[in-house]
A tleap script that builds the chain and sets N, CA, C and O, in Angstrom:
source leaprc.protein.ff14SB
mol = sequence {
  NMET ASP TRP PRO GLN PRO MET ARG GLN VAL
  SER VAL ASP LEU ASP ALA LYS GLU ALA THR
  VAL ALA GLY GLY ALA LYS ALA MET ASP VAL
  CYS THR ALA ILE ALA ALA CYS GLY LEU ALA
  ALA VAL THR GLY TYR THR GLY GLY SER LYS
  GLY MET ALA GLY ILE LEU LEU GLY GLY GLY
  TYR GLY ALA LEU THR THR ARG PHE GLY LEU
  ALA THR ASP SER LEU ILE ALA ALA GLU VAL
  VAL LEU ALA ASP GLY GLN LEU VAL THR ALA
  ASP GLU SER GLN ASN ALA ARG ASN ILE LEU
  ALA VAL LEU LYS PRO SER PRO ASN THR ASN
  VAL ALA GLY ALA GLN GLN LEU ALA PHE HIE
  ASN ALA HIE GLN VAL CASP
}
set mol.1.N position { 0.840 -1.173 -0.004 }
set mol.1.CA position { 0.024 0.003 0.013 }
set mol.1.C position { 0.913 1.223 0.025 }
set mol.1.O position { 1.917 1.263 0.735 }
set mol.2.N position { 0.544 2.228 -0.766 }
set mol.2.CA position { 1.297 3.427 -0.854 }
set mol.2.C position { 0.627 4.552 -0.021 }
set mol.2.O position { -0.338 5.165 -0.476 }
set mol.3.N position { 1.133 4.812 1.170 }
set mol.3.CA position { 0.573 5.726 2.111 }
set mol.3.C position { 0.887 7.155 1.674 }
set mol.3.O position { 1.864 7.362 0.955 }
set mol.4.N position { 0.071 8.182 2.095 }
set mol.4.CA position { 0.388 9.572 1.826 }
set mol.4.C position { 1.666 9.905 2.621 }
set mol.4.O position { 1.988 9.271 3.626 }
set mol.5.N position { 2.391 10.951 2.109 }
set mol.5.CA position { 3.665 11.316 2.704 }
set mol.5.C position { 3.661 11.539 4.242 }
set mol.5.O position { 4.578 11.053 4.904 }
set mol.6.N position { 2.675 12.250 4.837 }
set mol.6.CA position { 2.728 12.341 6.300 }
set mol.6.C position { 2.810 10.999 7.090 }
set mol.6.O position { 3.377 10.920 8.180 }
set mol.7.N position { 2.233 10.000 6.493 }
set mol.7.CA position { 2.257 8.684 7.144 }
set mol.7.C position { 3.502 7.967 6.912 }
set mol.7.O position { 3.713 6.907 7.502 }
set mol.8.N position { 4.383 8.488 6.057 }
set mol.8.CA position { 5.655 7.838 5.727 }
set mol.8.C position { 6.851 8.631 6.303 }
set mol.8.O position { 7.999 8.336 5.973 }
set mol.9.N position { 6.594 9.600 7.132 }
set mol.9.CA position { 7.608 10.534 7.630 }
set mol.9.C position { 8.584 9.831 8.528 }
set mol.9.O position { 8.199 8.959 9.307 }
set mol.10.N position { 9.907 10.214 8.430 }
set mol.10.CA position { 10.961 9.716 9.252 }
set mol.10.C position { 11.690 10.911 9.850 }
set mol.10.O position { 12.280 11.703 9.116 }
set mol.11.N position { 11.658 11.049 11.143 }
set mol.11.CA position { 12.364 12.146 11.825 }
set mol.11.C position { 13.589 11.636 12.565 }
set mol.11.O position { 13.460 10.839 13.494 }
set mol.12.N position { 14.746 12.070 12.177 }
set mol.12.CA position { 16.038 11.533 12.673 }
set mol.12.C position { 16.592 12.418 13.785 }
set mol.12.O position { 16.632 13.639 13.636 }
set mol.13.N position { 17.011 11.831 14.879 }
set mol.13.CA position { 17.732 12.484 15.979 }
set mol.13.C position { 19.232 11.963 15.861 }
set mol.13.O position { 19.564 10.860 16.295 }
set mol.14.N position { 20.065 12.798 15.270 }
set mol.14.CA position { 21.428 12.412 15.041 }
set mol.14.C position { 22.207 12.123 16.319 }
set mol.14.O position { 23.004 11.186 16.373 }
set mol.15.N position { 21.965 12.952 17.367 }
set mol.15.CA position { 22.716 12.805 18.603 }
set mol.15.C position { 22.439 11.474 19.272 }
set mol.15.O position { 23.336 10.844 19.832 }
set mol.16.N position { 21.169 11.049 19.206 }
set mol.16.CA position { 20.775 9.791 19.857 }
set mol.16.C position { 20.915 8.608 18.898 }
set mol.16.O position { 20.812 7.468 19.352 }
set mol.17.N position { 21.150 8.818 17.574 }
set mol.17.CA position { 21.167 7.769 16.630 }
set mol.17.C position { 19.869 6.992 16.646 }
set mol.17.O position { 19.844 5.762 16.635 }
set mol.18.N position { 18.775 7.772 16.674 }
set mol.18.CA position { 17.458 7.231 16.706 }
set mol.18.C position { 16.564 7.974 15.700 }
set mol.18.O position { 16.906 9.074 15.265 }
set mol.19.N position { 15.446 7.390 15.337 }
set mol.19.CA position { 14.444 8.037 14.520 }
set mol.19.C position { 13.072 7.655 14.922 }
set mol.19.O position { 12.852 6.551 15.418 }
set mol.20.N position { 12.150 8.525 14.726 }
set mol.20.CA position { 10.697 8.223 14.853 }
set mol.20.C position { 10.186 7.993 13.467 }
set mol.20.O position { 10.322 8.846 12.590 }
set mol.21.N position { 9.595 6.836 13.265 }
set mol.21.CA position { 9.160 6.370 11.929 }
set mol.21.C position { 7.629 6.316 11.954 }
set mol.21.O position { 7.049 5.603 12.774 }
set mol.22.N position { 6.988 7.045 11.085 }
set mol.22.CA position { 5.550 6.937 11.006 }
set mol.22.C position { 5.066 5.599 10.614 }
set mol.22.O position { 5.807 4.833 9.997 }
set mol.23.N position { 3.824 5.270 10.950 }
set mol.23.CA position { 3.292 3.916 10.788 }
set mol.23.C position { 3.296 3.405 9.329 }
set mol.23.O position { 3.342 2.193 9.121 }
set mol.24.N position { 3.248 4.293 8.317 }
set mol.24.CA position { 3.213 3.913 6.952 }
set mol.24.C position { 4.534 3.958 6.247 }
set mol.24.O position { 4.601 3.703 5.045 }
set mol.25.N position { 5.616 4.285 6.980 }
set mol.25.CA position { 6.958 4.379 6.343 }
set mol.25.C position { 7.460 3.064 5.861 }
set mol.25.O position { 7.337 2.046 6.541 }
set mol.26.N position { 8.030 3.081 4.679 }
set mol.26.CA position { 8.635 1.878 4.112 }
set mol.26.C position { 10.108 1.846 4.427 }
set mol.26.O position { 10.699 2.867 4.780 }
set mol.27.N position { 10.690 0.704 4.304 }
set mol.27.CA position { 12.120 0.514 4.582 }
set mol.27.C position { 12.947 1.556 3.798 }
set mol.27.O position { 13.882 2.138 4.347 }
set mol.28.N position { 12.607 1.790 2.523 }
set mol.28.CA position { 13.316 2.738 1.740 }
set mol.28.C position { 13.256 4.141 2.254 }
set mol.28.O position { 14.237 4.877 2.157 }
set mol.29.N position { 12.099 4.545 2.815 }
set mol.29.CA position { 11.963 5.851 3.464 }
set mol.29.C position { 12.936 5.996 4.574 }
set mol.29.O position { 13.606 7.020 4.703 }
set mol.30.N position { 13.023 4.947 5.403 }
set mol.30.CA position { 13.936 4.973 6.544 }
set mol.30.C position { 15.372 5.073 6.065 }
set mol.30.O position { 16.130 5.917 6.543 }
set mol.31.N position { 15.758 4.202 5.108 }
set mol.31.CA position { 17.161 4.105 4.673 }
set mol.31.C position { 17.549 5.434 4.017 }
set mol.31.O position { 18.662 5.907 4.246 }
set mol.32.N position { 16.674 6.059 3.207 }
set mol.32.CA position { 16.975 7.324 2.571 }
set mol.32.C position { 17.180 8.442 3.587 }
set mol.32.O position { 18.085 9.264 3.445 }
set mol.33.N position { 16.345 8.464 4.593 }
set mol.33.CA position { 16.454 9.508 5.658 }
set mol.33.C position { 17.712 9.416 6.443 }
set mol.33.O position { 18.322 10.434 6.768 }
set mol.34.N position { 18.130 8.184 6.765 }
set mol.34.CA position { 19.334 8.034 7.660 }
set mol.34.C position { 20.657 7.957 6.903 }
set mol.34.O position { 21.711 8.282 7.449 }
set mol.35.N position { 20.594 7.523 5.633 }
set mol.35.CA position { 21.875 7.355 4.860 }
set mol.35.C position { 22.589 8.690 4.772 }
set mol.35.O position { 23.816 8.730 4.869 }
set mol.36.N position { 21.885 9.751 4.597 }
set mol.36.CA position { 22.492 11.107 4.473 }
set mol.36.C position { 23.145 11.536 5.798 }
set mol.36.O position { 23.964 12.455 5.835 }
set mol.37.N position { 22.766 10.854 6.871 }
set mol.37.CA position { 23.329 11.139 8.197 }
set mol.37.C position { 24.424 10.195 8.597 }
set mol.37.O position { 24.906 10.233 9.730 }
set mol.38.N position { 24.835 9.318 7.648 }
set mol.38.CA position { 25.897 8.337 7.960 }
set mol.38.C position { 25.457 7.207 8.837 }
set mol.38.O position { 26.282 6.638 9.552 }
set mol.39.N position { 24.147 6.841 8.817 }
set mol.39.CA position { 23.600 5.792 9.658 }
set mol.39.C position { 23.045 4.698 8.806 }
set mol.39.O position { 22.737 4.907 7.633 }
set mol.40.N position { 22.911 3.499 9.398 }
set mol.40.CA position { 22.386 2.331 8.705 }
set mol.40.C position { 21.298 1.699 9.587 }
set mol.40.O position { 21.350 1.805 10.812 }
set mol.41.N position { 20.316 1.043 8.955 }
set mol.41.CA position { 19.222 0.450 9.719 }
set mol.41.C position { 19.162 -1.044 9.301 }
set mol.41.O position { 19.501 -1.404 8.173 }
set mol.42.N position { 18.728 -1.877 10.230 }
set mol.42.CA position { 18.414 -3.254 9.950 }
set mol.42.C position { 16.935 -3.232 9.423 }
set mol.42.O position { 15.992 -2.962 10.166 }
set mol.43.N position { 16.801 -3.520 8.148 }
set mol.43.CA position { 15.500 -3.462 7.554 }
set mol.43.C position { 15.017 -4.779 6.947 }
set mol.43.O position { 13.916 -4.843 6.400 }
set mol.44.N position { 15.809 -5.794 7.038 }
set mol.44.CA position { 15.411 -7.082 6.432 }
set mol.44.C position { 15.732 -7.127 4.934 }
set mol.44.O position { 16.234 -6.156 4.368 }
set mol.45.N position { 15.453 -8.202 4.339 }
set mol.45.CA position { 15.720 -8.354 2.880 }
set mol.45.C position { 14.411 -7.897 2.147 }
set mol.45.O position { 13.603 -8.739 1.757 }
set mol.46.N position { 14.230 -6.675 1.980 }
set mol.46.CA position { 12.950 -6.177 1.392 }
set mol.46.C position { 13.086 -5.452 0.083 }
set mol.46.O position { 12.125 -5.298 -0.670 }
set mol.47.N position { 14.343 -4.990 -0.187 }
set mol.47.CA position { 14.469 -4.111 -1.374 }
set mol.47.C position { 13.894 -2.755 -1.108 }
set mol.47.O position { 13.805 -1.951 -2.036 }
set mol.48.N position { 13.506 -2.459 0.074 }
set mol.48.CA position { 12.989 -1.192 0.502 }
set mol.48.C position { 11.503 -0.967 0.302 }
set mol.48.O position { 10.973 0.081 0.671 }
set mol.49.N position { 10.838 -1.934 -0.273 }
set mol.49.CA position { 9.403 -1.786 -0.631 }
set mol.49.C position { 8.436 -2.158 0.499 }
set mol.49.O position { 7.252 -1.835 0.404 }
set mol.50.N position { 8.889 -2.813 1.543 }
set mol.50.CA position { 8.000 -3.198 2.643 }
set mol.50.C position { 7.916 -2.147 3.685 }
set mol.50.O position { 8.853 -1.370 3.868 }
set mol.51.N position { 6.808 -2.101 4.378 }
set mol.51.CA position { 6.663 -1.184 5.528 }
set mol.51.C position { 7.461 -1.583 6.724 }
set mol.51.O position { 7.546 -2.767 7.050 }
set mol.52.N position { 8.069 -0.591 7.408 }
set mol.52.CA position { 8.840 -0.889 8.619 }
set mol.52.C position { 8.022 -1.507 9.713 }
set mol.52.O position { 8.540 -2.330 10.468 }
set mol.53.N position { 6.796 -1.155 9.830 }
set mol.53.CA position { 5.941 -1.781 10.875 }
set mol.53.C position { 5.874 -3.298 10.619 }
set mol.53.O position { 6.056 -4.101 11.534 }
set mol.54.N position { 5.616 -3.661 9.388 }
set mol.54.CA position { 5.540 -5.125 9.032 }
set mol.54.C position { 6.878 -5.824 9.223 }
set mol.54.O position { 6.935 -6.960 9.694 }
set mol.55.N position { 7.959 -5.133 8.852 }
set mol.55.CA position { 9.270 -5.769 9.082 }
set mol.55.C position { 9.487 -6.024 10.547 }
set mol.55.O position { 9.971 -7.093 10.916 }
set mol.56.N position { 9.151 -5.093 11.384 }
set mol.56.CA position { 9.337 -5.228 12.836 }
set mol.56.C position { 8.535 -6.381 13.349 }
set mol.56.O position { 9.026 -7.196 14.130 }
set mol.57.N position { 7.232 -6.459 12.888 }
set mol.57.CA position { 6.386 -7.581 13.325 }
set mol.57.C position { 6.876 -8.910 12.923 }
set mol.57.O position { 6.635 -9.899 13.615 }
set mol.58.N position { 7.582 -8.975 11.788 }
set mol.58.CA position { 8.118 -10.267 11.311 }
set mol.58.C position { 9.504 -10.570 11.755 }
set mol.58.O position { 10.063 -11.581 11.328 }
set mol.59.N position { 10.097 -9.762 12.585 }
set mol.59.CA position { 11.453 -10.007 13.085 }
set mol.59.C position { 12.471 -9.105 12.371 }
set mol.59.O position { 13.255 -8.405 13.013 }
set mol.60.N position { 12.442 -9.139 11.004 }
set mol.60.CA position { 13.375 -8.307 10.264 }
set mol.60.C position { 14.751 -8.923 10.034 }
set mol.60.O position { 15.765 -8.307 10.362 }
set mol.61.N position { 14.795 -10.084 9.496 }
set mol.61.CA position { 16.055 -10.741 9.174 }
set mol.61.C position { 16.633 -10.058 7.917 }
set mol.61.O position { 15.910 -9.856 6.941 }
set mol.62.N position { 17.909 -9.710 7.934 }
set mol.62.CA position { 18.472 -9.064 6.767 }
set mol.62.C position { 19.978 -9.152 6.755 }
set mol.62.O position { 20.573 -9.893 7.538 }
set mol.63.N position { 20.589 -8.402 5.873 }
set mol.63.CA position { 22.044 -8.432 5.643 }
set mol.63.C position { 22.793 -7.948 6.886 }
set mol.63.O position { 23.930 -8.362 7.114 }
set mol.64.N position { 22.189 -7.096 7.678 }
set mol.64.CA position { 22.958 -6.571 8.856 }
set mol.64.C position { 22.574 -7.312 10.141 }
set mol.64.O position { 22.957 -6.890 11.232 }
set mol.65.N position { 21.832 -8.397 10.024 }
set mol.65.CA position { 21.378 -9.072 11.259 }
set mol.65.C position { 22.529 -9.654 12.014 }
set mol.65.O position { 22.530 -9.558 13.241 }
set mol.66.N position { 23.545 -10.271 11.364 }
set mol.66.CA position { 24.614 -10.870 12.064 }
set mol.66.C position { 25.429 -9.912 12.852 }
set mol.66.O position { 25.993 -10.276 13.884 }
set mol.67.N position { 25.508 -8.691 12.396 }
set mol.67.CA position { 26.248 -7.594 13.115 }
set mol.67.C position { 25.455 -6.875 14.144 }
set mol.67.O position { 25.968 -6.560 15.218 }
set mol.68.N position { 24.181 -6.598 13.840 }
set mol.68.CA position { 23.383 -5.719 14.674 }
set mol.68.C position { 22.093 -6.324 15.250 }
set mol.68.O position { 21.372 -5.661 15.997 }
set mol.69.N position { 21.815 -7.567 14.903 }
set mol.69.CA position { 20.623 -8.209 15.406 }
set mol.69.C position { 19.450 -8.017 14.426 }
set mol.69.O position { 19.641 -7.460 13.345 }
set mol.70.N position { 18.274 -8.459 14.782 }
set mol.70.CA position { 17.075 -8.358 13.991 }
set mol.70.C position { 16.571 -6.921 14.022 }
set mol.70.O position { 16.958 -6.138 14.889 }
set mol.71.N position { 15.727 -6.587 13.093 }
set mol.71.CA position { 15.097 -5.250 13.086 }
set mol.71.C position { 14.393 -5.011 14.407 }
set mol.71.O position { 14.436 -3.902 14.940 }
set mol.72.N position { 13.750 -6.029 14.938 }
set mol.72.CA position { 12.979 -5.867 16.171 }
set mol.72.C position { 13.896 -5.482 17.365 }
set mol.72.O position { 13.451 -4.875 18.340 }
set mol.73.N position { 15.166 -5.849 17.253 }
set mol.73.CA position { 16.096 -5.494 18.341 }
set mol.73.C position { 16.411 -4.007 18.369 }
set mol.73.O position { 16.974 -3.515 19.347 }
set mol.74.N position { 16.049 -3.270 17.292 }
set mol.74.CA position { 16.240 -1.839 17.182 }
set mol.74.C position { 15.065 -1.064 17.692 }
set mol.74.O position { 15.150 0.159 17.805 }
set mol.75.N position { 13.951 -1.726 18.012 }
set mol.75.CA position { 12.760 -1.078 18.439 }
set mol.75.C position { 12.895 -0.542 19.865 }
set mol.75.O position { 13.080 -1.307 20.812 }
set mol.76.N position { 12.801 0.754 20.002 }
set mol.76.CA position { 12.926 1.399 21.293 }
set mol.76.C position { 11.525 1.668 21.935 }
set mol.76.O position { 11.343 1.465 23.135 }
set mol.77.N position { 10.587 2.108 21.147 }
set mol.77.CA position { 9.226 2.426 21.584 }
set mol.77.C position { 8.291 2.370 20.420 }
set mol.77.O position { 8.725 2.440 19.270 }
set mol.78.N position { 7.025 2.248 20.687 }
set mol.78.CA position { 5.969 2.287 19.696 }
set mol.78.C position { 4.752 2.954 20.183 }
set mol.78.O position { 4.407 2.796 21.354 }
set mol.79.N position { 4.097 3.665 19.398 }
set mol.79.CA position { 2.692 4.177 19.739 }
set mol.79.C position { 1.783 3.009 19.533 }
set mol.79.O position { 1.852 2.329 18.509 }
set mol.80.N position { 0.933 2.771 20.491 }
set mol.80.CA position { 0.043 1.591 20.460 }
set mol.80.C position { -1.384 2.060 20.746 }
set mol.80.O position { -1.632 2.824 21.679 }
set mol.81.N position { -2.344 1.566 19.888 }
set mol.81.CA position { -3.709 1.785 20.108 }
set mol.81.C position { -4.235 0.614 20.824 }
set mol.81.O position { -4.223 -0.501 20.302 }
set mol.82.N position { -4.727 0.846 22.079 }
set mol.82.CA position { -5.287 -0.231 22.923 }
set mol.82.C position { -6.698 -0.621 22.443 }
set mol.82.O position { -7.287 0.080 21.620 }
set mol.83.N position { -7.217 -1.696 22.938 }
set mol.83.CA position { -8.531 -2.193 22.564 }
set mol.83.C position { -9.597 -1.158 22.846 }
set mol.83.O position { -10.588 -1.096 22.119 }
set mol.84.N position { -9.430 -0.328 23.892 }
set mol.84.CA position { -10.462 0.660 24.241 }
set mol.84.C position { -10.305 1.991 23.419 }
set mol.84.O position { -11.015 2.972 23.641 }
set mol.85.N position { -9.340 1.960 22.467 }
set mol.85.CA position { -9.181 3.150 21.611 }
set mol.85.C position { -8.146 4.170 22.141 }
set mol.85.O position { -7.881 5.179 21.488 }
set mol.86.N position { -7.560 3.898 23.333 }
set mol.86.CA position { -6.625 4.798 23.975 }
set mol.86.C position { -5.262 4.649 23.252 }
set mol.86.O position { -4.816 3.534 22.981 }
set mol.87.N position { -4.620 5.782 22.950 }
set mol.87.CA position { -3.296 5.814 22.330 }
set mol.87.C position { -2.239 6.012 23.417 }
set mol.87.O position { -2.247 7.015 24.130 }
set mol.88.N position { -1.314 5.022 23.533 }
set mol.88.CA position { -0.254 5.068 24.530 }
set mol.88.C position { 1.111 4.841 23.856 }
set mol.88.O position { 1.211 4.254 22.779 }
set mol.89.N position { 2.125 5.319 24.523 }
set mol.89.CA position { 3.500 5.010 24.118 }
set mol.89.C position { 3.989 3.787 24.944 }
set mol.89.O position { 3.881 3.778 26.170 }
set mol.90.N position { 4.517 2.779 24.261 }
set mol.90.CA position { 4.985 1.583 24.921 }
set mol.90.C position { 6.498 1.501 24.728 }
set mol.90.O position { 7.008 1.563 23.609 }
set mol.91.N position { 7.200 1.361 25.857 }
set mol.91.CA position { 8.636 1.153 25.807 }
set mol.91.C position { 9.021 0.354 27.103 }
set mol.91.O position { 8.123 -0.131 27.791 }
set mol.92.N position { 10.244 0.220 27.420 }
set mol.92.CA position { 10.679 -0.575 28.582 }
set mol.92.C position { 10.161 0.023 29.876 }
set mol.92.O position { 9.945 -0.715 30.837 }
set mol.93.N position { 9.957 1.311 29.941 }
set mol.93.CA position { 9.557 1.937 31.235 }
set mol.93.C position { 8.114 2.251 31.350 }
set mol.93.O position { 7.647 2.453 32.471 }
set mol.94.N position { 7.365 2.313 30.296 }
set mol.94.CA position { 5.915 2.581 30.404 }
set mol.94.C position { 5.158 1.685 29.412 }
set mol.94.O position { 5.508 1.592 28.236 }
set mol.95.N position { 4.114 1.035 29.926 }
set mol.95.CA position { 3.285 0.171 29.078 }
set mol.95.C position { 4.123 -0.964 28.493 }
set mol.95.O position { 3.902 -1.358 27.348 }
set mol.96.N position { 5.077 -1.495 29.253 }
set mol.96.CA position { 6.004 -2.443 28.715 }
set mol.96.C position { 5.308 -3.691 28.150 }
set mol.96.O position { 5.787 -4.261 27.170 }
set mol.97.N position { 4.250 -4.102 28.716 }
set mol.97.CA position { 3.580 -5.349 28.177 }
set mol.97.C position { 3.027 -5.146 26.777 }
set mol.97.O position { 2.860 -6.102 26.019 }
set mol.98.N position { 2.730 -3.833 26.423 }
set mol.98.CA position { 2.191 -3.549 25.077 }
set mol.98.C position { 3.288 -3.572 24.030 }
set mol.98.O position { 3.006 -3.785 22.851 }
set mol.99.N position { 4.569 -3.351 24.443 }
set mol.99.CA position { 5.616 -3.447 23.433 }
set mol.99.C position { 5.797 -4.928 23.055 }
set mol.99.O position { 6.171 -5.238 21.924 }
set mol.100.N position { 5.536 -5.822 23.987 }
set mol.100.CA position { 5.571 -7.272 23.683 }
set mol.100.C position { 4.452 -7.604 22.692 }
set mol.100.O position { 4.644 -8.451 21.820 }
set mol.101.N position { 3.292 -6.957 22.805 }
set mol.101.CA position { 2.138 -7.229 21.947 }
set mol.101.C position { 2.496 -6.791 20.509 }
set mol.101.O position { 2.059 -7.408 19.538 }
set mol.102.N position { 3.306 -5.707 20.393 }
set mol.102.CA position { 3.743 -5.237 19.074 }
set mol.102.C position { 4.701 -6.270 18.444 }
set mol.102.O position { 4.618 -6.557 17.250 }
set mol.103.N position { 5.579 -6.802 19.240 }
set mol.103.CA position { 6.600 -7.747 18.731 }
set mol.103.C position { 6.075 -9.141 18.535 }
set mol.103.O position { 6.589 -9.884 17.699 }
set mol.104.N position { 5.079 -9.508 19.272 }
set mol.104.CA position { 4.494 -10.888 19.203 }
set mol.104.C position { 2.968 -10.763 18.957 }
set mol.104.O position { 2.184 -11.118 19.838 }
set mol.105.N position { 2.553 -10.287 17.831 }
set mol.105.CA position { 1.146 -10.021 17.544 }
set mol.105.C position { 0.303 -11.308 17.495 }
set mol.105.O position { 0.765 -12.386 17.119 }
set mol.106.N position { -0.935 -11.124 17.891 }
set mol.106.CA position { -1.933 -12.169 17.728 }
set mol.106.C position { -3.221 -11.462 17.309 }
set mol.106.O position { -3.279 -10.233 17.329 }
set mol.107.N position { -4.282 -12.241 16.921 }
set mol.107.CA position { -5.479 -11.571 16.468 }
set mol.107.C position { -6.122 -10.674 17.462 }
set mol.107.O position { -6.946 -9.864 17.035 }
set mol.108.N position { -5.853 -10.712 18.741 }
set mol.108.CA position { -6.520 -9.965 19.753 }
set mol.108.C position { -5.633 -8.911 20.411 }
set mol.108.O position { -5.925 -8.467 21.522 }
set mol.109.N position { -4.577 -8.516 19.754 }
set mol.109.CA position { -3.650 -7.580 20.360 }
set mol.109.C position { -3.864 -6.178 19.820 }
set mol.109.O position { -4.845 -5.907 19.128 }
set mol.110.N position { -2.912 -5.270 20.153 }
set mol.110.CA position { -3.059 -3.877 19.818 }
set mol.110.C position { -2.615 -3.550 18.392 }
set mol.110.O position { -2.061 -4.388 17.680 }
set mol.111.N position { -2.882 -2.287 18.000 }
set mol.111.CA position { -2.456 -1.772 16.721 }
set mol.111.C position { -1.285 -0.831 16.937 }
set mol.111.O position { -1.371 0.035 17.808 }
set mol.112.N position { -0.227 -0.952 16.212 }
set mol.112.CA position { 0.931 -0.107 16.373 }
set mol.112.C position { 0.928 1.051 15.317 }
set mol.112.O position { 0.619 0.861 14.141 }
set mol.113.N position { 1.284 2.226 15.816 }
set mol.113.CA position { 1.405 3.398 14.926 }
set mol.113.C position { 2.867 3.688 14.640 }
set mol.113.O position { 3.569 2.862 14.057 }
set mol.114.N position { 3.323 4.860 15.051 }
set mol.114.CA position { 4.715 5.210 14.856 }
set mol.114.C position { 5.640 4.388 15.747 }
set mol.114.O position { 5.244 3.947 16.826 }
set mol.115.N position { 6.887 4.183 15.284 }
set mol.115.CA position { 7.864 3.463 16.066 }
set mol.115.C position { 9.076 4.339 16.205 }
set mol.115.O position { 9.352 5.189 15.359 }
set mol.116.N position { 9.826 4.115 17.328 }
set mol.116.CA position { 11.062 4.797 17.556 }
set mol.116.C position { 12.095 3.694 17.422 }
set mol.116.O position { 11.992 2.652 18.070 }
set mol.117.N position { 13.118 3.934 16.556 }
set mol.117.CA position { 14.125 2.907 16.238 }
set mol.117.C position { 15.548 3.429 16.505 }
set mol.117.O position { 15.814 4.624 16.379 }
set mol.118.N position { 16.436 2.531 16.869 }
set mol.118.CA position { 17.842 2.850 16.998 }
set mol.118.C position { 18.536 2.446 15.736 }
set mol.118.O position { 18.138 1.483 15.081 }
set mol.119.N position { 19.636 3.216 15.363 }
set mol.119.CA position { 20.370 2.966 14.175 }
set mol.119.C position { 21.875 2.793 14.485 }
set mol.119.O position { 22.303 2.949 15.628 }
set mol.120.N position { 22.630 2.481 13.489 }
set mol.120.CA position { 24.068 2.182 13.651 }
set mol.120.C position { 24.891 3.045 12.698 }
set mol.120.O position { 24.396 3.479 11.658 }
set mol.121.N position { 26.136 3.289 13.057 }
set mol.121.CA position { 27.011 4.012 12.187 }
set mol.121.C position { 27.257 3.224 10.905 }
set mol.121.O position { 27.618 2.049 10.959 }
set mol.122.N position { 27.066 3.853 9.777 }
set mol.122.CA position { 27.256 3.206 8.476 }
set mol.122.C position { 28.657 2.667 8.276 }
set mol.122.O position { 28.835 1.650 7.605 }
set mol.123.N position { 29.627 3.307 8.827 }
set mol.123.CA position { 31.035 2.869 8.648 }
set mol.123.C position { 31.290 1.547 9.321 }
set mol.123.O position { 32.314 0.926 9.038 }
set mol.124.N position { 30.412 1.070 10.209 }
set mol.124.CA position { 30.533 -0.186 10.835 }
set mol.124.C position { 29.981 -1.302 9.965 }
set mol.124.O position { 30.104 -2.477 10.310 }
set mol.125.N position { 29.372 -0.942 8.837 }
set mol.125.CA position { 28.711 -1.961 8.017 }
set mol.125.C position { 29.678 -2.583 7.039 }
set mol.125.O position { 29.381 -3.651 6.505 }
set mol.126.N position { 30.842 -1.964 6.771 }
set mol.126.CA position { 31.818 -2.419 5.777 }
set mol.126.C position { 32.113 -3.891 5.936 }
set mol.126.O position { 32.914 -4.445 5.183 }
savepdb mol mol.pdb
quit
C-alpha cells in the first residue's frame, strides 16, 4: 500500500542515533532519511518496498542481522492503540507489556502506529 507522505515521515535524531518512523513508512523511506546522516538500519531483505511496521512484526532478518541483530532489536518504543481506543506509548519503562504485543502479535492484540528505532554508524557496515 502506498501511504500519503505524512504517514511515511521519518524524523532523525542524530545525537541519539534514533528516529521516529511513521506507521506507513517503508524501509526505503527509513534508509533514505538516515543514509544522508551516515547511519544504517536493519530493515530485512525487502528491497525497500515493505513497511517498517511489518518488518518489525516479522522479526526483520536481513544483511545486517549478524552484526546488529534483527530489526525488532532496534525497536525502542511504539505508539500503540489499545482495545479501548486509547493511544499510549509503549517502551521498557511505560506500558512495557504492550511493546511485547507489538513484537508478538496475535489476532486480539493492539495496533501499532509510529515506532522509535535505534540505528548504527554506516562505517561499521563495511
